Structures are given as structure tokens and as C-alpha cells.
C-alpha positions in Angstrom: 0.0 0.0 0.0 1.2 3.5 -0.7 -0.1 7.1 -0.6 1.3 10.5 -1.6 1.0 13.6 0.6 1.9 17.2 0.2 3.4 18.8 3.3 1.5 21.9 4.3 3.1 22.9 7.6 4.8 26.3 7.3 8.1 24.7 8.7 7.9 21.5 6.6 8.6 18.2 8.4 10.5 19.6 11.4 11.1 17.7 14.7 7.5 17.9 16.2 5.5 16.5 13.2 8.3 14.0 12.4 8.2 12.7 16.0 4.4 12.4 15.8 4.6 10.4 12.5 7.3 8.1 13.8 5.4 7.4 17.0 2.3 6.7 15.0 4.0 4.0 12.9 6.2 2.4 15.6 3.5 0.1 17.1 2.8 -1.6 13.7 4.6 -4.7 12.5 4.6 -3.7 8.9 7.7 -2.2 7.2 7.1 1.4 6.3 9.1 3.7 4.1 9.0 7.4 3.3 10.3 8.6 0.0 11.1 12.2 -0.9 13.0 13.3 -4.0 14.0 9.7 -4.9 15.5 9.0 -1.5 13.8 6.4 0.7 14.2 6.0 4.4 12.7 3.8 7.1 9.8 5.8 8.5 10.4 4.3 12.0 13.7 6.2 12.1 13.2 9.8 13.3 16.8 10.6 12.2 16.2 9.1 8.8 13.0 11.1 8.2 14.6 14.3 9.6 17.6 13.9 7.3 15.2 14.2 4.3 14.9 17.9 4.9 11.3 18.0 3.7 10.2 21.6 3.1 6.7 23.1 2.9 5.0 22.0 -0.3 7.2 18.9 -0.5 5.7 15.7 -1.8 6.3 12.5 0.2 5.3 9.0 -0.6 4.6 6.6 2.2 4.5 2.9 1.5 3.8 0.0 3.9 4.1 -3.7 3.5 3.1 -6.3 6.0 0.2 -7.8 7.9 -1.1 -4.6 9.3 -0.2 -2.3 6.4 -3.8 -1.1 5.9 -4.3 -0.1 9.5 -0.9 1.6 9.5 -1.8 3.7 6.4 -5.1 4.6 7.9 -3.4 5.8 11.1 -0.7 7.8 9.2 -3.3 9.4 6.9 -5.5 10.4 9.9 -2.5 12.0 11.7 -1.2 13.9 8.7 -4.6 15.3 7.9 -6.0 16.0 11.4 -2.8 17.4 12.8 -2.4 19.8 9.8 0.9 18.2 8.6 -0.3 17.8 5.1 -2.9 16.7 2.6 -3.4 13.6 0.5 -2.6 13.9 -3.2 
């Protein structure tokens, strides 16, 4: 499963929203990756996501693979939209 989002926060994906996203995906067993500008990182790694340097308006692709991938994607989508981090493309 995968979805694309546009980051809408005025600071981009800085520490607070990144920590929120990482803590959202940690409880799931599925593997989850975040891709930005052709660079893919493990979304369970706060340092990996922060290293992407995602700016406002940046497009990210989140992909999940595993037994609870659907639930993981639902949780990530809800957090991104309800917390004002971004919007689904």
C-alpha cells in the first residue's frame, strides 16, 4: 500500500511533526518507508526522516508492506490530515 501527501506545515517536516509520525507507525509490525525526491528511508527512524529535509510543499510517498499495512496507512493518513501536517494527493 502507498499514498502520496503534500506537506502543508509552514516549517515543513520539522522535529515535532516528524516525531508524531514516527510514534504513529512504531507500534505496527509492517515495514514502512518514506520517499522524498528519490530518497527512501525507514519511517520508523526519526533521524532518517529528519535527514530528508522536507520543506513546505514537499511531496512525500509513504509505503507500507506487511500484515497490518492497511491499519498503518489509515493511522498515518489520519495523523497527517487531522494534525495539519499535510494533505493527501
